Each structure stands twice: as C-alpha cells, then as structure tokens.
C-alpha positions in Angstrom: 0.0 0.0 0.0 1.5 3.3 -1.1 1.5 6.1 1.5 0.9 9.8 1.2 3.5 12.6 1.3 3.6 14.3 4.7 5.7 16.9 6.4 7.4 16.4 9.7 7.1 19.1 12.4 9.6 19.7 15.3 12.6 17.7 16.3 15.6 17.1 14.1 13.4 16.0 11.1 11.3 19.2 11.1 10.5 20.3 7.6 11.4 16.9 6.0 8.8 15.5 3.5 8.4 11.8 3.8 5.9 9.1 2.8 3.6 7.8 5.5 0.8 5.2 5.4 -0.1 4.9 9.1 -0.5 6.9 12.3 3.2 7.1 13.0 6.5 7.6 11.0 10.0 6.9 12.2 12.5 9.3 10.7 16.0 8.1 11.5 15.5 7.2 15.2 12.8 9.8 15.8 9.1 9.1 16.2 6.5 11.3 14.6 2.7 11.0 15.1 0.0 12.1 12.7 -1.8 15.3 13.7 -5.0 16.8 12.4 -3.1 19.7 11.0 -2.1 20.4 7.4 0.7 22.6 6.0 1.0 24.2 2.6 4.4 23.1 1.0 5.2 24.2 -2.5 1.5 24.5 -3.4 0.4 21.2 -1.9 -1.5 20.7 1.4 0.5 18.0 3.3 -0.6 16.4 6.6 1.6 17.3 9.5 3.3 14.6 11.7 4.4 16.0 15.0 7.7 15.0 16.8 7.5 12.9 20.0 10.6 14.0 22.0 10.6 11.2 24.5 11.8 8.8 21.8 14.6 10.7 20.0 18.3 11.2 20.4 18.1 10.7 24.1 21.3 8.7 24.2 23.5 10.6 21.7 23.9 8.0 19.1 22.2 9.9 16.3 21.0 7.5 13.5 21.5 4.4 15.6 19.4 5.7 18.5 16.2 3.8 19.2 13.2 4.1 21.3 14.5 2.8 24.7 
C-alpha cells in the first residue's frame, strides 16, 4: 500500500517531507505521530506529523538511536 507525502514538524526532522501510510512515522530514530493539521508546502497541502521528543536522540547515538 502506497502512502501519502507528509511533512514532519519539530525535532531534528522538522520540515522533511516523507511518505507515510499509518498513524506514525520513524525518521532516523525519531518518532512522529499524525496530527489533524495540514501545512502548505510548494503549493500542496500536506498532513503534519508531530515529533514525539521522548523517543529521539536521548542517548546521543544519532541515526543508531532507538526508542528505549
């Protein structure tokens, strides 16, 4: 199943456009959850996924960090 293009808000992935097909997206080791908001990006309305800070870069390993 193909996803929709969404925009990430907050955290280190803020502003990134990624494909999502469910209620959450993991960008690198950071968790983002679908919100009810939309943001206009280059003429398109994209759903916003908000950063969940309790699950990101807490251990200083960057890309290899995980939800611990």
